C-alpha positions as CSV (number, residue, x, y, z in Angstrom):
1,M,-162.3,-54.6,-97.4
2,A,-161.0,-54.6,-100.7
3,L,-159.8,-57.7,-102.4
4,S,-156.1,-56.5,-102.6
5,D,-156.1,-55.8,-99.0
6,N,-155.7,-59.6,-98.8
7,F,-152.4,-60.0,-100.4
8,N,-149.1,-58.8,-99.0
9,E,-147.5,-55.7,-100.7
10,G,-146.8,-55.8,-104.3
11,V,-148.8,-58.8,-105.1
12,R,-151.2,-58.2,-108.0
13,T,-155.1,-60.0,-108.0
14,R,-153.6,-61.8,-111.4
15,E,-150.8,-63.7,-109.7
16,V,-152.9,-65.0,-107.0
17,V,-155.2,-66.1,-109.7
18,S,-152.5,-67.9,-111.4
19,W,-151.2,-69.3,-108.3
20,A,-155.1,-71.0,-107.9
21,A,-154.8,-71.8,-111.2
22,Y,-152.1,-74.7,-110.3
23,D,-154.3,-76.2,-107.6
24,F,-157.1,-76.3,-110.8
25,A,-154.8,-77.8,-112.7
26,N,-153.5,-80.6,-110.5
27,S,-156.8,-81.3,-108.9
28,G,-157.7,-83.2,-112.2
29,Y,-155.0,-85.8,-111.4
30,T,-155.5,-86.9,-107.1
31,T,-160.0,-86.5,-108.6
32,V,-159.2,-88.7,-111.6
33,V,-156.2,-91.2,-110.6
34,I,-156.2,-91.6,-107.1
35,T,-159.8,-90.9,-106.1
36,A,-162.7,-91.7,-108.6
37,I,-161.4,-94.0,-111.8
38,F,-158.1,-95.5,-112.0
39,N,-158.0,-96.7,-108.1
40,A,-161.3,-98.7,-109.1
41,Y,-159.7,-99.7,-112.8
42,F,-156.7,-100.9,-111.0
43,V,-158.7,-103.5,-108.4
44,A,-161.3,-104.8,-110.9
45,V,-159.2,-104.5,-114.1
46,V,-155.6,-104.4,-114.1
47,A,-155.3,-107.0,-110.8
48,G,-158.7,-108.8,-111.7
49,N,-160.2,-108.3,-108.2
50,A,-157.5,-110.8,-107.2
51,P,-158.0,-111.0,-102.7
52,W,-155.1,-108.6,-102.5
53,A,-155.7,-106.1,-105.0
54,T,-157.1,-103.4,-102.6
55,L,-153.7,-104.0,-100.8
56,A,-151.7,-104.0,-103.5
57,W,-153.2,-100.3,-104.3
58,T,-152.7,-98.8,-101.1
59,L,-148.8,-100.3,-101.3
60,A,-148.1,-99.0,-104.5
61,L,-149.3,-95.4,-103.3
62,S,-147.2,-96.1,-100.0
63,V,-144.1,-96.5,-102.2
64,S,-144.2,-93.2,-103.6
65,Y,-145.7,-91.5,-100.4
66,A,-142.1,-93.1,-99.1
67,A,-140.5,-91.7,-101.8
68,I,-141.6,-87.9,-101.2
69,V,-141.1,-88.1,-97.5
70,F,-137.6,-89.0,-97.9
71,T,-137.4,-86.1,-100.3
72,A,-139.8,-83.5,-99.4
73,P,-137.4,-81.4,-96.8
74,L,-134.3,-81.9,-98.9
75,V,-136.5,-80.4,-101.7
76,G,-137.8,-77.3,-99.7
77,A,-134.5,-76.8,-97.8
78,W,-132.7,-76.8,-101.6
79,A,-136.0,-74.4,-103.1
80,D,-135.3,-71.8,-100.2
81,A,-131.8,-71.6,-100.5
82,H,-131.6,-71.1,-104.4
83,A,-134.7,-69.4,-104.4
84,A,-136.0,-72.0,-106.9
85,K,-139.8,-72.9,-106.2
86,K,-140.9,-72.3,-109.5
87,P,-138.2,-74.2,-111.8
88,L,-138.9,-77.1,-109.8
89,L,-142.5,-77.0,-110.0
90,A,-142.2,-77.0,-113.6
91,L,-140.3,-79.6,-113.5
92,T,-142.6,-82.2,-111.1
93,T,-145.4,-80.9,-113.1
94,A,-143.9,-82.4,-116.4
95,G,-143.2,-85.5,-114.3
96,C,-146.7,-85.8,-113.2
97,V,-147.9,-85.3,-116.5
98,A,-145.7,-88.1,-118.4
99,G,-146.4,-90.8,-115.8
100,T,-150.2,-89.9,-116.1
101,A,-150.1,-90.2,-119.9
102,A,-148.1,-93.7,-119.0
103,L,-151.0,-95.0,-117.1
104,Y,-152.8,-94.9,-120.4
105,G,-150.6,-98.2,-120.9
106,A,-151.9,-100.2,-118.0
107,G,-154.5,-103.1,-119.4
108,P,-155.5,-106.3,-117.4
109,G,-152.9,-107.9,-115.7
110,E,-150.3,-105.4,-116.7
111,V,-149.8,-104.7,-112.4
112,A,-146.3,-104.0,-112.4
113,Y,-146.5,-101.7,-115.3
114,A,-149.5,-99.9,-113.7
115,V,-147.8,-99.7,-110.1
116,I,-144.4,-97.8,-111.8
117,A,-146.5,-95.3,-113.9
118,L,-148.7,-94.9,-110.4
119,V,-145.8,-94.4,-108.6
120,V,-143.7,-91.9,-110.7
121,S,-146.7,-89.6,-111.4
122,N,-147.8,-89.6,-107.9
123,Y,-144.6,-88.8,-106.6
124,F,-144.1,-85.7,-108.7
125,F,-147.8,-84.9,-107.6
126,G,-146.9,-84.7,-104.3
127,T,-143.4,-83.0,-104.6
128,G,-144.9,-80.2,-106.7
129,E,-148.1,-79.8,-103.9
130,N,-145.6,-79.2,-101.7
131,L,-144.0,-76.4,-103.9
132,I,-147.0,-74.6,-104.6
133,A,-148.1,-74.7,-101.3
134,A,-144.7,-72.7,-100.5
135,F,-146.1,-69.8,-102.2
136,L,-149.0,-69.2,-100.2
137,P,-147.3,-66.9,-97.8
138,E,-145.7,-64.7,-100.0
139,L,-148.8,-63.7,-101.6
140,A,-151.1,-63.6,-98.5
141,R,-151.1,-61.4,-95.4
142,G,-151.0,-63.3,-92.2
143,S,-154.3,-62.4,-91.4
144,A,-155.8,-63.2,-94.7
145,L,-154.0,-66.9,-95.1
146,G,-157.0,-69.0,-94.2
147,R,-159.0,-66.9,-96.5
148,V,-156.7,-66.9,-99.5
149,S,-156.1,-70.7,-99.3
150,G,-159.7,-71.8,-99.4
151,W,-159.7,-69.6,-102.5
152,G,-157.0,-72.0,-103.8
153,W,-158.6,-75.1,-102.9
154,A,-162.3,-74.2,-104.0
155,F,-160.6,-73.1,-107.3
156,G,-158.6,-76.8,-106.8
157,Y,-162.3,-78.7,-106.5
158,L,-163.6,-77.0,-109.7
159,G,-160.7,-78.4,-111.5
160,G,-161.5,-82.1,-110.3
161,L,-164.6,-81.2,-111.9
162,V,-163.5,-80.1,-115.0
163,S,-161.4,-82.9,-115.4
164,L,-164.1,-85.6,-114.3
165,G,-166.6,-83.9,-116.0
166,A,-164.3,-84.7,-119.4
167,C,-164.2,-88.1,-118.4
168,L,-167.5,-88.6,-117.8
169,G,-168.4,-87.6,-120.9
170,Y,-166.1,-89.7,-122.7
171,V,-166.7,-92.9,-120.5
172,T,-170.6,-92.2,-121.1
173,W,-170.0,-92.3,-124.9
174,A,-167.7,-95.0,-125.1
175,Q,-170.1,-97.2,-122.9
176,G,-172.8,-96.2,-125.5
177,Q,-170.6,-97.9,-127.8
178,G,-170.2,-100.6,-126.0
179,Q,-166.7,-100.4,-125.1
180,P,-165.7,-102.2,-122.0
181,A,-163.5,-100.5,-119.0
182,A,-160.3,-101.9,-120.6
183,S,-160.7,-99.7,-123.6
184,F,-162.3,-96.3,-122.3
185,V,-160.7,-95.9,-118.7
186,P,-157.0,-95.5,-120.1
187,V,-158.0,-92.9,-122.5
188,T,-159.7,-91.0,-119.5
189,M,-155.5,-90.8,-118.6
190,L,-154.4,-89.3,-121.4
191,I,-157.5,-86.4,-120.7
192,T,-156.2,-86.2,-117.2
193,A,-152.7,-85.4,-118.4
194,G,-153.3,-83.0,-121.1
195,L,-155.6,-80.7,-119.2
196,F,-153.5,-80.6,-115.9
197,A,-151.0,-79.5,-118.5
198,V,-152.8,-76.7,-120.3
199,A,-154.0,-75.6,-116.9
200,S,-151.3,-74.9,-115.3
201,L,-149.6,-72.7,-117.8
202,P,-150.8,-69.3,-116.1
203,T,-149.0,-70.3,-113.2
204,F,-145.8,-70.3,-115.1
205,L,-146.5,-67.3,-117.0
206,F,-147.8,-64.9,-114.2
207,M,-146.4,-66.0,-110.7
208,R,-143.5,-64.7,-109.5
209,E,-140.6,-66.1,-107.4
210,R,-140.1,-63.8,-104.6
211,A,-137.5,-65.4,-102.5
212,V,-133.9,-64.1,-102.8
213,P,-131.0,-67.0,-103.8
214,A,-128.2,-67.6,-100.9
215,P,-124.7,-66.1,-102.5
216,A,-123.3,-67.9,-105.1
217,G,-120.7,-70.9,-104.1
218,S,-122.3,-71.0,-100.6
219,V,-124.9,-73.5,-101.4
220,A,-124.9,-77.2,-101.4
221,Y,-126.7,-80.7,-101.0
222,G,-124.7,-80.7,-97.1
223,Q,-126.0,-77.3,-96.8
224,A,-129.7,-78.5,-97.5
225,F,-129.1,-81.3,-95.2
226,A,-127.7,-78.8,-92.4
227,R,-131.3,-76.6,-92.3
228,L,-133.4,-79.4,-92.4
229,R,-130.8,-81.0,-89.2
230,D,-131.1,-77.4,-87.7
231,T,-135.0,-77.1,-88.4
232,L,-135.0,-80.6,-86.2
233,V,-132.8,-79.8,-83.5
234,H,-134.9,-76.5,-82.5
235,A,-138.2,-78.1,-83.0
236,R,-139.0,-77.2,-79.4
237,R,-138.9,-73.4,-80.3
238,Y,-141.5,-74.5,-82.9
239,R,-143.5,-76.7,-80.8
240,D,-146.7,-75.4,-81.6
241,L,-145.8,-75.8,-85.3
242,M,-144.6,-79.5,-85.1
243,R,-147.7,-80.8,-82.3
244,F,-149.6,-79.6,-85.4
245,L,-147.9,-81.5,-87.9
246,A,-147.7,-84.6,-85.5
247,C,-151.9,-83.8,-85.8
248,I,-151.6,-83.7,-89.4
249,L,-150.1,-87.2,-89.3
250,C,-153.1,-88.3,-87.5
251,Y,-156.1,-86.9,-89.3
252,Q,-154.8,-86.9,-92.4
253,A,-154.1,-90.4,-92.4
254,G,-158.2,-90.6,-92.4
255,V,-158.1,-88.0,-95.4
256,Q,-156.1,-89.7,-97.8
257,T,-157.8,-93.1,-96.9
258,V,-161.3,-91.4,-98.1
259,I,-159.3,-89.8,-101.4
260,A,-157.5,-93.2,-101.9
261,L,-160.0,-95.5,-101.2
262,A,-163.9,-93.7,-102.5
263,A,-164.6,-95.1,-105.4
264,I,-163.4,-98.5,-104.4
265,Y,-165.7,-98.6,-101.7
266,A,-168.1,-97.1,-103.6
267,Q,-168.2,-100.1,-106.1
268,Q,-166.9,-103.0,-103.6
269,A,-169.3,-102.2,-100.8
270,M,-172.3,-99.8,-101.8
271,G,-172.2,-101.6,-105.9
272,F,-171.9,-98.8,-107.8
273,S,-170.6,-99.0,-111.4
274,T,-167.7,-96.8,-112.8
275,A,-170.4,-94.0,-114.5
276,D,-172.5,-94.0,-111.1
277,T,-169.1,-93.5,-109.6
278,I,-167.7,-90.7,-111.5
279,L,-171.3,-89.0,-111.1
280,L,-170.7,-89.3,-107.4
281,I,-167.3,-87.7,-107.2
282,L,-168.6,-85.1,-109.4
283,V,-170.8,-83.8,-107.0
284,V,-168.4,-84.0,-104.2
285,N,-165.9,-81.9,-106.0
286,V,-168.7,-79.4,-106.0
287,T,-169.7,-79.8,-102.1
288,A,-165.9,-79.9,-101.8
289,S,-165.3,-76.8,-103.2
290,V,-167.9,-74.9,-101.3
291,G,-166.6,-76.4,-98.2
292,A,-163.1,-74.9,-98.9
293,F,-164.7,-71.7,-99.8
294,A,-166.8,-71.3,-97.0
295,F,-164.8,-72.6,-94.2
296,G,-161.4,-69.8,-96.0
297,Q,-164.1,-67.4,-95.1
298,W,-164.9,-68.1,-91.6
299,Q,-161.3,-69.7,-90.6
300,D,-159.8,-66.5,-90.3
301,R,-162.9,-65.3,-87.9
302,L,-163.1,-68.6,-86.2
303,G,-159.6,-69.2,-85.6
304,H,-157.7,-71.8,-87.0
305,V,-157.2,-74.5,-84.6
306,R,-161.2,-74.2,-83.5
307,T,-161.9,-74.5,-87.4
308,V,-159.6,-77.8,-88.1
309,A,-161.5,-79.3,-84.8
310,W,-164.9,-78.4,-86.4
311,T,-163.8,-80.2,-89.1
312,L,-162.4,-83.2,-87.4
313,A,-165.3,-83.8,-85.4
314,A,-167.7,-83.5,-88.9
315,W,-165.0,-86.0,-90.5
316,L,-165.4,-88.6,-87.9
317,L,-169.2,-88.4,-88.6
318,T,-169.0,-88.6,-91.9
319,V,-166.9,-92.0,-91.2
320,L,-169.5,-93.3,-89.1
321,L,-172.6,-92.7,-91.6
322,A,-170.4,-94.6,-94.6
323,W,-170.0,-97.3,-92.1
324,Q,-173.9,-97.5,-91.4
325,S,-174.9,-96.8,-94.8
326,E,-176.9,-99.7,-96.4
327,T,-178.6,-97.6,-99.4
328,R,-177.6,-96.1,-102.7
329,A,-179.6,-92.8,-101.3
330,S,-177.5,-92.8,-97.8
331,F,-174.3,-93.1,-99.2
332,W,-175.0,-89.9,-101.6
333,I,-175.6,-88.1,-98.4
334,T,-172.7,-89.2,-96.5
335,A,-170.5,-88.9,-99.5
336,N,-171.2,-85.0,-100.2
337,L,-170.7,-84.7,-96.2
338,A,-167.5,-86.0,-96.7
339,G,-166.6,-83.3,-99.6
340,L,-167.5,-80.8,-97.3
341,C,-165.0,-81.8,-94.7
342,L,-162.5,-82.5,-97.4
343,G,-162.4,-79.1,-98.5
344,A,-162.6,-77.8,-95.5
345,S,-159.9,-79.3,-93.6
346,Q,-157.3,-79.2,-96.6
347,S,-157.9,-75.4,-96.8
348,A,-157.5,-75.2,-92.7
349,G,-154.5,-77.2,-92.6
350,R,-152.3,-75.7,-95.3
351,A,-153.4,-71.9,-93.8
352,L,-152.1,-73.0,-90.2
353,V,-149.0,-74.2,-91.4
354,G,-148.3,-71.2,-93.5
355,Y,-149.5,-69.0,-90.2
356,L,-146.9,-70.9,-88.0
357,S,-144.1,-71.0,-90.3
358,P,-141.2,-68.4,-90.1
359,D,-141.0,-66.3,-93.2
360,S,-137.5,-67.7,-93.9
361,R,-137.9,-70.8,-94.0
362,R,-141.5,-71.6,-95.8
363,A,-140.5,-73.8,-98.4
364,E,-138.5,-76.2,-95.6
365,F,-141.4,-76.0,-93.5
366,F,-144.2,-76.5,-96.1
367,G,-141.9,-79.7,-97.1
368,L,-142.2,-80.8,-93.2
369,W,-146.2,-80.1,-93.9
370,G,-145.7,-82.5,-96.8
371,L,-143.6,-84.9,-94.9
372,A,-146.3,-85.3,-92.3
373,V,-148.9,-85.4,-95.1
374,K,-147.4,-88.3,-96.8
375,L,-146.5,-90.2,-93.7
376,S,-150.3,-90.4,-93.1
377,S,-150.9,-91.4,-96.8
378,I,-149.1,-94.7,-96.1
379,L,-150.5,-95.1,-92.7
380,G,-154.1,-94.6,-93.5
381,P,-154.7,-96.6,-96.8
382,V,-152.2,-99.1,-95.6
383,T,-153.8,-99.6,-92.5
384,Y,-157.3,-99.8,-94.5
385,G,-156.0,-101.7,-97.1
386,L,-154.8,-104.5,-94.6
387,V,-157.8,-104.6,-92.7
388,N,-159.7,-105.3,-95.4
389,W,-157.4,-108.3,-96.5
390,L,-157.2,-109.4,-93.1
391,S,-161.3,-109.7,-92.7
392,G,-161.5,-111.4,-96.2
393,G,-162.7,-108.1,-97.9
394,N,-164.9,-106.2,-95.4
395,H,-164.6,-102.6,-96.8
396,R,-167.1,-101.4,-93.5
397,L,-164.9,-103.0,-90.9
398,A,-162.1,-101.6,-92.8
399,M,-163.9,-97.5,-92.7
400,L,-164.7,-97.9,-89.3
401,V,-161.1,-98.7,-88.1
402,T,-160.4,-95.1,-90.6
403,G,-162.4,-93.1,-87.7
404,G,-159.6,-93.8,-85.0
405,F,-157.5,-91.6,-87.0
406,F,-159.6,-88.2,-86.3
407,V,-160.2,-88.8,-82.7
408,A,-156.3,-89.3,-82.5
409,G,-156.2,-86.1,-84.4
410,L,-158.4,-84.2,-82.2
411,A,-156.9,-85.3,-79.1
412,I,-153.3,-84.0,-80.1
413,L,-154.9,-80.6,-81.1
414,R,-156.0,-79.6,-77.8
415,G,-152.9,-78.5,-76.9
416,I,-151.6,-76.0,-79.8
417,D,-151.8,-72.4,-78.9
418,P,-151.3,-70.9,-82.5
419,E,-150.5,-67.0,-81.2
420,R,-147.4,-68.6,-79.2
421,G,-146.6,-70.5,-82.5
422,R,-147.0,-67.4,-84.5
423,A,-144.8,-65.5,-81.8
424,A,-141.9,-68.2,-82.3
425,A,-142.0,-67.9,-86.0
426,R,-141.8,-64.2,-85.6
427,M,-138.9,-64.1,-83.1
428,A,-136.9,-66.6,-85.8
429,D,-137.3,-64.3,-88.6
430,A,-136.2,-61.5,-86.0
431,E,-132.9,-63.2,-85.1
432,S,-132.2,-64.5,-89.3
433,R,-132.2,-60.3,-90.0
434,G,-130.3,-59.3,-87.1
435,G,-133.1,-58.4,-84.5
436,V,-135.6,-56.9,-87.7
437,V,-139.2,-58.3,-87.3
438,S,-140.7,-58.2,-91.0
439,G,-144.2,-56.8,-91.0
440,V,-145.0,-58.0,-94.5
441,S,-146.8,-61.1,-93.2
442,E,-148.6,-59.6,-89.9
443,A,-149.8,-56.5,-92.4
């Protein structure tokens, strides 16, 4: 099969690479700020290892995710109606880059300032993540959604690798000069912001907006709310998609907990230093990239639901191994298994949402996907933070509780029929186009 056979008619390889470049660009933010460096820095330095520090971190993230939950469906509906995904993506990119750079000013004791900058940067990151995902069904054929989504996630983890590698180089040099974390960690925020801005440029230069705007004067905020209300009222029509969104809410609560607390767990429970943690996450990004690419190739053959089921079972095993890990060597093995699971589950979930979504409501339904992910980003980390706080700092118990989210996800997944869900999406498109079913996504 030629590479172009994976793409919709008129889509060039350069455009798909430009779309994947955004995954490359924004992964630096989540890797450096949320997963590897700033989270542990916030707990240990900004909050001074206070008993409430881990809970404060998870609550700060939850505020930003709550804002995304409130606005994501509206942003998606508005983007669909105005054919404005790309301009909105540019706005969110600028907001995240500026917010990340602002974290440079978060020093010891500057908890309020750090929280505000974190909330702003993470809000724009999450909103942009929804918008870039909505381009996937425009670019990839229905039979190749898993494959192309896997390419994007794999390229994205390489982007996280580049950003983290650059930060590790600077941190190693700074520590060699005898600088404390309060001096070198803020600089890594500037490095991350700069790389995000530069690496995202191909997306805005070469990726096209293919959606068609509604007639002039016919679109308003009221219409965007009406579209969202219509989606929710007719949820029965998309029952498999809605069930999968509920599944995402559960299993992503576990995934988002690992992402948000990885470095904190490594340093607080396993005794890793900042440099040790960065090196660990650096290697995990490689395994995550392998997981995203490999499962992206297999997903279209194994089936979307079966692929997700395998990844959730592997996640449950990972949590149990992390809970039992006593040595650095065993934790290294567990962390890399988590990397494989992370890449696979993120790629598989995004592709299945695209497969079950009507073409006419792509951005809106990916907004609902983002809503589910962001709700899970509140549920999972806050649960971890509360368990940790109530148990007197027991990170191992908090990690064990996290495994319950993957069990719930597997239970919900059992009732999903992807072909029934795809048929419902195609029927909705036929009705919206006067009975003509588009063959673009299924070609």
